[in-house]
C-alpha positions as CSV (number, residue, x, y, z in Angstrom):
1,M,10.9,-7.1,-25.3
2,K,12.0,-10.0,-23.2
3,N,12.0,-7.9,-20.1
4,I,8.2,-6.8,-20.8
5,V,7.2,-10.4,-21.1
6,L,9.1,-11.3,-18.0
7,Y,7.3,-8.6,-15.9
8,M,4.1,-9.7,-17.4
9,F,4.6,-13.3,-16.1
10,I,5.8,-11.9,-12.7
11,A,2.9,-9.7,-12.5
12,A,0.4,-12.4,-13.6
13,G,1.9,-14.7,-10.9
14,L,1.7,-12.1,-8.1
15,L,-1.9,-11.5,-9.1
16,M,-2.8,-15.3,-8.9
17,A,-1.1,-15.6,-5.6
18,A,-3.1,-12.6,-4.2
19,C,-6.4,-14.0,-5.4
20,T,-5.6,-17.4,-3.9
21,D,-4.7,-15.9,-0.6
22,K,-7.9,-13.9,-0.7
23,D,-10.1,-16.9,-1.7
24,S,-8.8,-19.0,1.3
25,R,-9.2,-16.4,3.9
26,V,-12.0,-17.1,6.6
27,T,-15.0,-15.1,6.0
28,G,-17.3,-16.4,8.8
29,I,-18.3,-19.1,11.1
30,T,-21.7,-20.5,12.3
31,V,-22.4,-22.9,15.2
32,E,-25.1,-25.5,15.4
33,P,-27.4,-25.7,17.2
34,H,-27.9,-22.1,18.1
35,E,-29.8,-22.9,21.2
36,V,-29.8,-26.0,23.5
37,T,-31.3,-27.1,26.9
38,L,-29.2,-29.0,29.3
39,M,-31.5,-31.3,31.4
40,S,-29.3,-32.2,34.2
41,V,-25.9,-31.7,35.8
42,G,-23.5,-34.0,33.8
43,H,-25.7,-33.7,30.7
44,S,-23.4,-33.0,27.7
45,I,-24.1,-31.9,24.0
46,V,-21.6,-31.5,21.1
47,L,-21.9,-28.2,19.2
48,T,-20.6,-27.9,15.7
49,A,-18.7,-25.0,14.2
50,T,-18.6,-24.5,10.5
51,V,-15.9,-22.2,9.1
52,T,-16.5,-20.5,5.7
53,P,-15.6,-20.6,3.0
54,E,-15.2,-24.4,2.9
55,K,-11.9,-24.0,1.2
56,A,-10.4,-21.6,3.9
57,S,-6.9,-22.6,4.7
58,E,-7.0,-21.8,8.5
59,K,-10.0,-23.5,10.1
60,T,-8.7,-23.4,13.8
61,V,-11.4,-22.3,16.2
62,Y,-11.5,-21.5,20.0
63,W,-14.4,-22.1,22.2
64,F,-15.3,-20.1,25.3
65,T,-18.2,-20.1,27.9
66,S,-19.6,-17.2,29.4
67,N,-20.0,-18.8,32.8
68,P,-17.6,-21.7,33.4
69,E,-19.0,-22.3,36.9
70,R,-22.2,-23.6,35.1
71,V,-21.1,-24.9,31.8
72,T,-17.8,-26.0,30.5
73,V,-16.7,-26.3,26.8
74,D,-13.7,-28.4,25.5
75,N,-11.7,-27.9,22.3
76,D,-14.2,-30.1,20.4
77,G,-17.2,-28.0,21.3
78,R,-18.6,-30.4,23.9
79,I,-20.5,-28.5,26.5
80,T,-21.1,-29.9,29.8
81,C,-23.5,-28.9,32.6
82,I,-21.5,-28.7,35.9
83,S,-24.1,-27.0,38.0
84,A,-27.7,-26.1,38.2
85,W,-29.0,-22.6,37.6
86,P,-32.2,-20.6,37.5
87,V,-34.6,-21.7,34.5
88,N,-34.9,-18.0,33.4
89,E,-31.1,-17.4,32.9
90,F,-28.9,-18.7,30.1
91,V,-25.1,-19.2,29.6
92,T,-23.7,-18.3,26.2
93,I,-21.1,-20.6,24.4
94,Y,-19.0,-18.6,21.9
95,V,-16.7,-20.2,19.1
96,M,-14.2,-17.9,17.5
97,T,-12.0,-18.3,14.3
98,K,-8.3,-18.0,14.8
99,E,-8.1,-16.1,11.5
100,S,-10.0,-12.8,11.3
101,L,-11.7,-13.5,14.6
102,H,-15.1,-14.1,13.4
103,E,-17.5,-15.3,16.1
104,A,-20.7,-17.2,16.5
105,S,-22.6,-18.3,19.6
106,C,-25.2,-20.7,21.2
107,R,-27.5,-20.0,24.0
108,V,-27.7,-22.7,26.6
109,W,-30.6,-23.1,29.0
110,Y,-30.9,-25.4,32.1
111,R,-34.2,-27.2,32.9
112,L,-34.6,-30.0,35.4
113,N,-36.2,-33.3,34.0
C-alpha cells in the first residue's frame, strides 16, 4: 500500500513538472510597429518584441536585417538607416525567439523629407 501511495505522489509530481514546463514554453512573438518609414540617413526607431506567453521562461530574442547595407538593427531592436534606397523598395527586420524559433517581422520603408 505504501508503494502505491509513493508511486501516486511521484506520478503527480512528474505530471505537475511536465505541465509547468509546457506552460512556460514560448508559443509566439510579435513586433511593434509592423511597418515604419525612415526619413533620412541616421534616422533611428526602436522596435518592440513581445514574446508569448507572458510567463514564458526563455524570452531571449535575436534581431536580423534583410539588408545590412541599408538598415542596421542592434540587440535592443533599434533600427538605423545607414544609406538611402529607392522609395518603392523596403528592408525587412526580423526578430526570432531563441526557444522554438518563432518569428515576426517589420517592413521598413525609406522616404526623404
